C-alpha atoms as one frame of an Amber mdcrd trajectory, in Angstrom:
protein
 -43.131-104.899   5.508 -42.458-103.577   2.058 -42.105 -99.885   1.505 -45.407
 -98.027   0.531 -45.179 -96.825  -3.145 -48.057 -94.597  -3.214 -50.518 -93.052
  -0.845 -53.832 -94.114  -2.249 -56.031 -91.232  -0.930 -53.180 -88.643  -1.738
 -52.787 -90.266  -5.328 -56.731 -90.316  -5.718 -56.879 -86.762  -5.017 -54.057
 -85.526  -7.382 -55.768 -87.323 -10.173 -59.158 -86.175  -9.354 -57.780 -82.499
  -9.246 -56.442 -83.034 -12.897 -60.120 -83.997 -13.857 -59.438 -87.640 -14.437
 -62.125 -90.233 -13.795 -60.376 -92.320 -11.240 -62.471 -95.204  -9.603 -59.790
 -96.467  -7.404 -55.847 -96.651  -6.515 -53.763 -99.410  -4.926 -50.714 -98.588
  -2.727 -48.818-100.208  -5.578 -49.661 -97.670  -8.041 -52.490 -99.453  -9.766
 -55.039 -96.932 -10.908 -58.479 -97.866 -12.306 -60.377 -95.433 -14.292 -64.082
 -95.270 -14.623 -63.699 -94.907 -18.531 -61.126 -95.509 -21.125 -58.940 -92.505
 -21.055 -57.891 -90.021 -24.030 -54.590 -89.960 -25.285 -53.991 -86.795 -23.556
 -55.551 -88.091 -20.269 -53.332 -91.286 -20.241 -50.214 -88.938 -20.606 -51.622
 -86.739 -17.693 -52.091 -89.814 -15.642 -48.755 -91.216 -16.058 -47.131 -88.057
 -15.425 -49.161 -87.671 -11.860 -48.380 -91.129 -10.906 -44.656 -90.809 -11.874
 -44.261 -87.622  -9.670 -46.692 -88.649  -6.868 -44.661 -88.309  -3.588 -46.071
 -90.737  -1.152 -44.644 -88.771   1.808 -47.292 -87.035   4.101 -47.739 -83.347
   3.756 -46.544 -80.985   6.672 -50.159 -80.374   7.766 -50.824 -84.317   7.541
 -48.053 -84.464  10.059 -48.965 -81.913  12.259 -52.590 -83.561  12.535 -50.786
 -86.946  13.348 -48.690 -85.240  15.861 -51.617 -83.750  17.698 -53.815 -86.829
  17.740 -51.034 -88.784  19.014 -50.733 -86.524  21.954 -54.376 -86.784  22.652
 -55.588 -83.604  21.118 -58.310 -84.070  18.755 -60.570 -81.804  16.556 -63.401
 -81.854  18.928 -61.379 -80.229  21.333 -59.989 -77.855  19.000 -63.669 -76.690
  18.125 -65.136 -76.414  21.442 -62.091 -74.178  22.651 -62.722 -72.136  19.489
 -66.377 -71.815  20.279 -65.632 -70.909  23.677 -63.444 -68.244  22.633 -65.152
 -66.551  19.903 -68.991 -67.095  20.902 -68.523 -67.420  24.731 -65.680 -64.825
  24.977 -63.912 -67.489  27.093 -60.210 -67.914  26.365 -59.339 -70.473  29.033
 -59.755 -73.608  27.158 -57.975 -72.183  24.146 -55.145 -70.931  26.099 -54.983
 -74.418  27.845 -55.246 -76.176  24.356 -52.621 -73.972  23.059 -49.982 -74.442
  25.852 -50.459 -78.336  25.112 -49.898 -77.956  21.409 -46.945 -75.725  21.617
 -45.048 -78.453  23.688 -45.834 -80.401  20.305 -44.992 -77.754  17.799 -43.314
 -74.886  18.903 -44.100 -72.822  15.921 -47.732 -72.548  16.902
């Protein structure tokens, strides 16, 4: 399998955050814009693509590890609900113990 050159979702977000009218991004690095870019925008877009890092962020890695271990956001939300609204820490405590096995820095 060829190495992924870009993370299309991440690169799209980076281009949008720079105010560029991105329409689509491919993992090959091909970027389509909804209109012709100005010279300044082209330079900005080229720099973003050039310095794009396709590796997942630390938070993306943590989320992936939690999901792979069977912990999803629904469980976390319910545990937080019980803790904050119901004043019942049992679900949060149990979930935290599971999460510490995955990420000891929690």
